[in-house]
N, C-alpha and C positions, 0 to 999 in steps of 0.2 A: 180753515177750509171754508170755501164759499158755499152758501146754501141757496136753494131755489125752491120756489113754490109753484104749484101748477098754474096759478093765476098769472105769475110773472113770466111763464114760458109760452112762447107762441104756440098756436094750436098744432101745427104740423110738427114742430120740434117736440112738443109734449108727447105726441103719440110715439115718436121714435124713442123718447126717453123711457116711457113705460115698457115698450117692447124690449129695449136693451136690459132693463131691470129684470124682466121675466126670464130672458135668456140667461142672465147671470145666475139666477136662482136655480134654473134647470141644470146648468153646467155644474154648479156647486153640489147639488144632490147627486148628480151622476158620478162626480169625482169621489164622493163619499161612499157610494154603493159599489164602485169598481173594485176596491180591495176586498170587500166582502164577497163579491162575485168570484174574484180570482181565488180567494181562500176556499170558497165552496167547491170550485172546479178542481183546486189543488187536492183537496181531501178525497175527491172522487178518484184520483190517480192511484190511491193506496187502499188496501183492504182493511187495515187496522193501524192504530197508533198507540204508542205507549212510552214508557220511560226505561232507560237502561239501568240495570242493577248489577251489583257485583256481590260475590260471596264474601261476607264479612265475618271475621272471627275476633272476639275479644279475648286476649290472652291474659290470664290471671296468674298470680304467684302461687306456687305449690309449696314453697318453703317459708320459713320464718326467720327473719334476721335482717341485717343491714344489706342494702344493695351495694355490693362491693364494685361491681362493674355493670354499667348500663348505658353504653354509648350508642344511642339510637336517636334518629331525627325523623320528624314527620316528612313524608315524601320519599323516605329511603326504601329501596328495594331489598327484600330479605329472602333468603332461601330456606326451604323447609328443613327443620331439624338442625340447622347450623347455629352454634352458640352465639348469642348477641349480648350476653351478660350472665351474672350469677349472684346468688345470695350467699352471705357468709356461712361457711360450713365448718368452722374451727371446732365448735362444740361437738358436732356430729363426728368429726374425725377423731377427737380425743375419746369419745365414747366407744368408737370402733376399736381403738388401740386397747382400751381396757377390756373389752370382750375378747380380743385375741389373746391377751395375757391370761384371762380366766380359762380359756380353752387349753393353753399350755399347762396351767396348773392342774386342770382336771385330767389331762393326759398323763401327768406324772403319777397319778394314783391308780393307773391301770396296771394289772399284773400280767406277767408272762406265765400262763397256766402251765405250759409244758415244763418250764424250769422249776416252778413251785412244787410240782408233784413228782419231780424226777427222783428225789430221795425215797419216796414211798414205793415207786416202781422198782427201784433198785432192791429195796428190802423184799418185795414180793418175789423178784427174780431169784434172790439168794435163798429164800425159803422154799421155792419150788425145786431148786437144785438139791436142797436137803431132803425134800420130799421123795425125790427119785432115789437118793442114796439110801434112805431108810427103807424104802420099798424093797430094794435089793438085799439089804441086811436082814429084813424079815424073812425073805425067801430062803436065806441061808441060816436062819435061826440065830442071827447075831444081834438082833434088836427086838424090842417088844412092840406090840400093837399100840400101846399107850403113847409111846414116843412118836409114832407116826400120826396118831390122832392129834397130839399137841401141835405138831407142825401144820397139819391141815387146818386146825382152828386158828393158828397164827396167820396163815395165808388168808383165810376168810376175813379176819379182822382187818388186815392191811388193805384188802380190796374194798371193804366198806369205808375205811378211812380215805382211800383214794377217791371214791365216788363222792363222799361228803366234801372233801377239800376242793375237788374240781367244781362242784356245784356252787360252793361259796365264792370261789374265785371268779367263776363265770357270771354269777349274779352281780358281783362288785363291778366287773368290767362292763356289764350291761348297763348298770346305773351310770357309770362314767361316760359311756357312749351316748346315752340319752341326754345327759347333762351337756355334753359337747354339741349334740345336735340342736338342743335348745339355744345354746349360745350362737351357733352358726346361723340359725334362723334370725336371731336378733341382729347379727352382723348384716345379713341380707336385707333386713328392714332398714338398717342405718344406711347401707349402700344405696337403697332405693330412694331414701330421703335426700341423700347427697346428690343423686342423679336428678331429682326433681328440683334441686336448687339451681340447676343450669337453666337459663332462660333461652328459649328458642321459639321460632314460629312454626306452627303445625302445617302451614301451607306456603307455597311461593306466592309472594304478593308485594304490595306497597303499604307502608305504614300510613294510616290515616290520622291517628291520634296517639299521643303519648301522655300517660296519666301519672307517671312517677319519674323521679330523677335519682341519679347516683348519690348514695349517701343516706337516702331516706330508708325508713323501716318498712320492710315488706312483710305482710301477714298473709296467711293462707286465704285465698279467695279474693285478694285485692287486685283490681284490674290494673295492668301495667301498660298495655297498649292495644290498639285495634289495627288489624291488618286486613286487607281486601285483595282478592285475586282479580287484579285489573286486566290481566292478559286474556281472561275468559269471561266475557260479559254475557248478561242475559237481558234480553228485551222483553219486558212484560207487557203484553198487549191484551186487548179484550175483543172477542169476536162474537158475532151473533150465532144463533142456533143454526141458521142456514149455512154460514161459513164453517161452522164446526164440523159439518158433515164432510167437508173437503180437506180436513186436516187429520194427520196421524203422527204418532211419535216417530222421529227419525226423518220426517219429510223435509226436503230442501225448499227454502223460501228465499226471497230477496229482501234484504234489510237495507233501509236507507237512514243514515244518521243525519240529523239536523245540525249542521256545523255553524249555523248562524246566518242571518240575512237570507239570501236565496241559495246558499251553498248546501249541497247534499252529496253524500258519498255512499256508494252502493257496496254492500258486503254480502257474502254468502252466509246464510243462516240455517240452523237445523232446529226443528221443533223438538224440544227436550222434555216438555211437561205440558199436560193439558188438565185443567181442573175438571173434576167430576161434578161440581156443583155450580149452579147458575147464581149470579148476583146482580144487583142493580148497577147500571153503568156509573162508574165514578165520574164526578163533575169535571175532572181535569182530563178525561179521556174522550176522544172522538171516535166514532165508528162510521163505517160506510153508510149504514142505515141509522140516521140520527134519531129515528122514531123508536129504535129498539130500547126496551127497558131492561130486559134480562140478558146478560152476556156471560161468556165463559173466559176465564183468565187462561192465557197461554204464554209459556216461556220459550223464547227462541235463543239458542246458544250462538254467540258470535265471537270469532277470534278478533281481538283488539290489536290495532296497529298503533296504539298510543294516541290516536285522534279521538276515539270515543271516550267520553268522560261520564262518570257516575252521575245520574240525574238528568242526563241529556235526553231530549225527545228524539224518538225515532219512529219509523213506519215500516210496514211489511207489505210485500206484494206476493200473494199466493200464486205459485206457478201453475 
């Protein structure tokens, strides 16, 4: 590149050269300040800015054993309570079969009280018939009072034997029933453990991360995957105390998603949560009043049409 010095440039041309340089510098500074000015004007169009969030749930294993089935991929959509895998339940099933066998064994020790005391009842009935016959014989002086007294004593003895035997049999049956109830409770616990070996998502959503693979050992509390409700997003924004006075739960606001470059898409939003505590403005958040130090967090619920992504920036306009 050819260089010049002021001494080598004619006087009239030198003045024009200096003027042109000054104009170039002014234009360069103006060009640098223009985006900042546009950004500042752009922020004034909205009342608050923030980041889109989603409800995330980390699903952990509730069973212990090998992951027999776990066909899940990141980005896959899952339905709430629908089975997407399971942990090995063979040992639990065998234990349940053993408990069912014990219940049958306990049931075989239960007595039929009415059948067991039938013979004593029959003896009592026979003795009462004899009692009536001897009472008639005594009236006709054909029997003695001692014979009637012996029959009455025999009836009283049989009735006591009946009460004692019934009590013994009922106590035995009560013990068998309590034993069976205890076994049934253990079976219910086993069935609950088997049910918890079925892996499912508690919410409708999209799988964000997968932490285990089929064939690995799952232990209670081990994280298996993370799912997020992408269909229902929340835009967390921060507003000043002056703006807070114009907001309430359930209020409709306009939400603008930043789709990149200069593209923005408008969505209807609903204020779902307002913080009751003020905090210092986060560095990554802009407010309408940039001088505000203390702001309040607000969540705005937005129905997603698959264009809004978690972590994307957005703005709101208070109606």
